C-alpha positions in Angstrom: 117.1 98.0 93.3 114.6 99.6 90.9 110.8 99.1 91.3 108.5 100.2 88.5 104.8 100.9 88.8 103.1 100.7 85.5 99.8 102.1 84.2 97.1 99.5 83.5 96.6 98.9 79.7 93.0 97.8 80.2 90.7 100.8 80.0 88.3 99.2 82.4 90.9 99.0 85.2 91.2 102.2 87.2 93.2 100.8 90.1 97.0 101.3 90.5 99.6 99.1 92.2 101.2 101.7 94.4 100.1 104.7 96.3 102.3 107.5 97.8 102.2 105.7 101.2 103.8 102.5 99.8 106.2 104.5 97.6 107.7 106.0 100.8 108.0 102.5 102.4 109.8 101.2 99.3 112.2 104.1 99.4 112.8 103.3 103.1 113.9 99.8 102.0 116.5 101.3 99.7 114.6 101.1 96.4 114.4 103.6 93.6 110.7 103.8 92.6 109.7 104.8 89.1 106.0 105.4 88.3 104.7 105.6 84.8 103.1 109.0 84.1 99.4 109.0 84.8 99.4 105.6 86.5 97.3 106.8 89.5 95.1 109.3 87.8 92.0 107.1 87.6 92.4 106.3 91.3 92.6 110.0 92.2 96.4 110.1 92.6 98.4 112.7 90.6 102.0 112.4 89.5 103.0 115.3 91.8 101.9 113.2 94.8 104.2 110.3 93.8 107.1 112.7 93.2 106.5 114.2 96.7 106.8 110.7 98.1 110.1 110.2 96.4 109.2 108.5 93.1 110.6 109.4 89.7 108.0 109.8 86.9 108.6 108.1 83.5 106.9 109.1 80.4 106.2 105.5 79.1 106.0 101.9 80.3 109.3 101.2 78.5 111.1 104.0 80.3 109.7 102.9 83.6 110.2 99.2 83.3 113.3 98.9 81.1 115.8 98.6 83.9 113.5 97.5 86.7 114.3 94.6 88.9 110.6 94.4 90.1 107.4 95.5 88.3 104.2 96.1 90.2 100.8 96.0 88.4 97.2 95.4 89.1 96.6 93.0 86.2 98.8 90.6 84.3 101.2 92.2 81.8 99.7 92.4 78.3 101.3 90.9 75.2 102.4 94.5 74.3 104.0 95.1 77.7 106.1 91.9 77.9 108.7 92.9 75.4 109.4 96.0 77.4 110.5 93.9 80.4 114.0 92.6 80.7 114.5 88.8 81.3 114.6 88.0 84.9 112.4 90.9 86.0 110.0 89.9 88.8 106.4 90.9 88.1 103.8 90.9 90.9 100.1 91.4 90.0 96.7 89.8 90.0 97.5 87.3 87.2 94.1 85.6 86.7 95.8 82.4 85.6 92.8 80.0 85.4 91.9 79.4 81.8 94.6 81.7 80.5 97.3 79.2 79.7 98.5 80.9 76.6 99.0 84.2 78.5 101.1 82.3 81.1 103.1 80.6 78.3 103.8 84.1 76.8 105.0 85.3 80.2 107.3 82.4 80.6 108.7 82.8 77.1 109.4 86.5 77.8 111.6 85.4 80.7 109.9 87.2 83.5 109.4 85.8 87.0 105.6 86.1 87.5 103.9 86.1 90.9 100.1 85.9 91.3 98.9 87.7 94.4 95.5 85.9 94.3 97.3 82.5 94.9 98.6 83.7 98.3 98.1 80.9 100.8 95.6 81.3 103.6 98.0 81.3 106.5 98.5 83.7 109.4 101.6 85.5 108.1 100.0 86.1 104.7 96.8 87.7 105.9 98.1 91.2 105.3 98.9 90.1 101.7 95.5 88.7 100.9 94.3 90.6 97.9 91.2 88.4 97.4 89.9 89.5 100.8 90.8 93.2 100.6 89.2 93.5 97.2 86.2 91.2 97.8 85.4 93.2 101.0 85.0 96.3 98.9 83.0 94.4 96.2 80.5 93.3 98.8 80.0 96.8 100.1 79.7 98.3 96.6 77.2 95.6 95.5 74.8 96.8 98.2 75.3 100.4 97.1 74.8 99.5 93.5 71.7 97.5 94.3 70.2 100.3 96.4 70.9 102.8 93.6 68.9 100.6 91.1 66.1 99.8 93.6 63.4 102.4 93.3 62.4 102.4 97.0 63.9 103.2 100.4 66.1 100.7 102.2 65.1 101.2 105.9 61.7 101.1 107.4 60.4 104.6 107.9 57.4 105.7 110.0 56.1 109.0 108.7 52.9 111.1 109.0 52.0 109.9 105.6 52.3 106.3 106.5 54.9 103.5 107.1 57.5 102.6 104.5 58.5 98.9 104.9 62.2 97.9 105.0 63.7 96.4 101.9 64.4 92.7 101.9 67.9 91.7 100.9 69.1 88.2 100.2 72.8 87.5 100.0 73.8 84.2 98.2 77.4 83.2 99.1 78.9 84.2 102.4 82.5 84.7 101.9 84.3 88.0 102.5 82.1 89.8 99.9 79.0 88.3 101.2 79.7 89.1 104.8 80.4 92.7 104.0 77.2 92.8 101.8 75.2 91.6 104.8 76.8 94.2 107.2 76.3 97.0 104.7 72.6 96.1 104.0 72.0 95.9 107.7 73.5 99.3 108.3 71.1 100.7 105.6 68.2 99.3 107.5 67.2 96.3 105.3 65.9 93.0 106.5 68.7 90.6 105.5 68.8 86.8 104.9 71.7 84.8 103.5 72.7 81.4 102.3 75.9 79.4 101.7 76.9 75.8 101.4 79.5 76.0 104.2 78.2 75.2 107.7 80.6 77.6 109.4 79.0 80.5 107.8 75.7 80.1 109.6 77.1 81.5 112.9 78.8 84.3 111.0 75.5 85.3 109.3 73.6 85.3 112.5 76.2 87.3 114.3 75.6 90.1 111.8 71.9 90.1 112.6 70.8 88.2 109.4 68.8 85.0 109.1 70.5 81.9 107.6 68.7 80.0 104.8 70.0 76.6 103.7 69.3 72.9 103.3 71.2 71.5 106.3 71.7 67.9 105.4 74.8 65.6 105.7 76.4 66.9 102.5 76.0 70.5 103.8 78.0 69.5 106.9 81.0 68.5 104.7 80.8 71.3 102.1 84.0 73.2 103.0 87.6 72.6 101.8 90.6 72.7 104.1 91.4 76.1 102.7 88.0 77.5 103.6 86.5 77.5 100.2 83.2 76.1 99.2 83.1 72.7 97.5 81.2 72.1 94.3 77.9 70.5 95.5 76.2 67.4 94.0 73.3 67.8 91.6 71.0 66.4 94.2 71.9 69.0 96.8 71.7 71.8 94.3 68.2 70.7 93.4 67.1 70.7 97.1 68.7 74.1 97.7 67.2 75.5 94.5 63.7 74.5 95.7 64.2 76.2 99.0 65.6 79.3 97.5 62.9 79.4 94.8 60.2 80.2 97.4 62.4 82.6 99.3 63.7 84.6 96.4 60.2 85.5 95.2 59.7 87.6 98.3 63.0 89.6 98.1 63.6 93.1 96.9 67.4 92.9 96.3 69.4 89.7 95.7 73.2 89.8 95.8 75.1 86.7 94.5 78.8 86.2 95.3 79.5 82.5 94.7 82.8 81.7 93.1 84.9 78.5 93.1 88.6 79.1 92.2 89.4 77.7 88.8 85.8 76.9 87.8 82.9 78.7 86.1 80.6 80.4 88.5 77.8 78.1 89.8 74.3 79.0 88.6 72.2 79.9 91.6 69.3 81.9 90.2 67.4 80.4 87.3 65.2 82.2 84.8 62.2 80.9 86.6 63.4 82.4 89.9 64.1 85.8 88.2 60.6 85.7 86.7 59.1 85.1 90.1 60.5 88.3 91.6 58.4 91.5 92.0 58.6 94.3 89.4 61.3 96.7 90.5 63.4 94.0 92.2 67.1 94.0 91.7 69.7 91.2 91.4 73.4 92.1 91.7 75.7 89.4 90.2 79.3 89.7 91.5 80.3 86.5 89.6 79.3 87.8 86.2 82.9 87.8 84.9 83.1 84.1 85.5 79.8 83.3 83.7 77.6 84.6 86.5 75.4 83.2 89.2 72.2 84.7 87.7 70.5 83.5 84.5 70.3 86.4 82.1 73.2 88.4 83.7 75.5 90.1 81.1 79.0 91.3 82.0 79.2 95.1 82.0 75.4 95.6 81.6 72.3 96.3 83.7 69.6 94.1 82.1 65.9 94.8 82.7 63.5 92.0 81.9 59.9 92.5 80.7 58.7 92.4 84.3 60.9 95.3 85.3 63.4 93.1 87.3 66.9 94.5 87.0 70.0 92.2 86.8 73.2 94.2 87.5 76.4 92.8 85.9 79.1 95.4 86.6 82.6 94.1 86.0 85.6 94.9 88.2 83.4 96.0 91.1 86.3 96.8 93.4 87.5 99.1 90.7 84.3 101.1 91.2 86.0 102.2 94.4 89.3 102.8 92.7 90.9 105.0 95.4 90.1 102.7 98.3 90.8 99.6 96.4 94.2 100.9 95.2 95.2 101.8 98.7 94.4 98.4 100.1 95.9 96.5 97.1 99.1 98.6 97.3 99.5 97.6 101.0 98.9 94.0 100.1 101.7 94.2 97.5 104.1 96.0 99.9 103.7 93.4 102.6 104.6 90.6 100.1 107.4 92.5 98.3 109.0 93.3 101.6 109.6 89.6 102.1 111.5 89.4 98.8 114.1 92.1 99.8 117.3 91.7 101.7 117.3 94.4 104.3 121.1 94.5 104.6 122.0 94.6 101.0 118.9 96.5 100.0 118.5 94.3 97.0 115.9 91.9 95.6 116.7 88.5 97.1 113.9 86.0 96.4 113.9 82.9 98.6 112.5 80.4 96.2 111.9 77.9 99.1 109.7 80.4 101.0 106.1 79.0 101.2 104.7 82.4 100.0 107.0 82.3 96.9 106.2 78.7 96.1 102.5 79.3 96.3 102.4 82.4 94.1 105.3 81.9 91.6 103.8 81.1 88.2 106.8 81.5 85.8 110.6 81.4 86.2 113.6 80.8 83.9 111.4 80.5 80.8 109.0 78.0 82.2 105.6 77.9 83.8 106.6 76.4 87.2 103.4 76.4 89.3 102.1 72.9 89.5 98.5 73.8 89.0 99.2 75.4 85.6 102.1 73.3 84.2 101.7 71.3 81.0 103.8 68.2 80.6 106.3 70.2 78.5 106.6 72.9 81.1 107.1 70.3 83.8 109.9 68.6 82.0 111.6 72.0 81.1 111.3 73.1 84.7 112.9 69.9 86.0 115.7 70.1 83.5 116.4 73.7 84.5 116.5 72.8 88.2 119.0 69.9 87.5 121.1 72.3 85.4 121.1 74.9 88.1 122.0 72.4 90.7 125.0 71.2 88.6 126.1 74.8 88.0 126.0 75.5 91.8 127.9 72.3 92.5 130.6 73.2 89.9 130.9 76.7 91.4 131.4 75.2 94.8 134.1 72.9 93.6 135.9 75.7 91.7 135.3 74.2 88.2 133.4 75.6 85.3 130.5 73.8 83.7 131.2 72.5 80.2 129.6 74.4 77.3 126.0 73.3 76.9 125.8 71.5 80.2 122.9 73.7 81.3 
């Protein structure tokens, strides 16, 4: 069994899919691990460290992945990388499938079996594989650090001989994993923290961290959470009421951090131009949803925008990647936990159980088709069904000792 760890082709992606710790664990499972030269450099990991852990170093992606049974990446393979992978290779990465149907089709056409780590189900056995949580946690922390760096004043209250410095006021909008970590980090820095979310269950979580909860708590609010724990898209009426409440609150804040994302949809607009204009000069907004269109009016991906009143809107992309070493370590552990379930411990070979709930939830492409129900076109669905029927016939023929007629599959 050969596992390849490739460098990321996106220059804005400093993370890596394996660290020396997980290389050792893969070796213990009986795998040969090949790492593309320089794959971990941006995350502070040199090739020598991978070699010391038992990995081989390959000079190019083609050399690393050519004979690999399994390829590990942070981001979906690019169009240039796909031809370097043999058909049937399993590829595990953060695939970003929503709105990228052409890229999924290209993956299917290349014959790779693609698995999207961000589609991991929210069940107990998959907690250790949850890349969304591990990376969002770091993003929430980094958002506060970035906000404090742009803010021209101190965060905690300070009593000095020269007078008292008031504590900064921080408002967190969206209390998922990133939001909760942002609250905790801002509190540790001494800020006065408030937070809002449309899900009722978050109120207790916010208050347990010492922050104040701000929301319109009507009947719609009480039913605003999906079975999977995600926020539902709220009605226009509720959004208007919430916006009016937030409008008065946001004008008094020094730092606002927005984290609201709904899987498969553009980021909801939480902060209007009017709200931004109401904030004090020197205030800062940090938009963690900027890559999906942003929660803040005027936010631009990859930029820090300063308006004519001196209010800054921070739109850093790939915020977990701004903590590349830590983010890579956690992501690599997420990957190892999942890949371990795909390996037969006795034969020390890749043995994917296609009926496993983790596999079903994350598998995007297989046998030349897009097989995940959420991303299938009608053509893919028909092709997938035909492939399944053909495979069943083949297995039946093998069981009976006969060969399938030419073209039967």
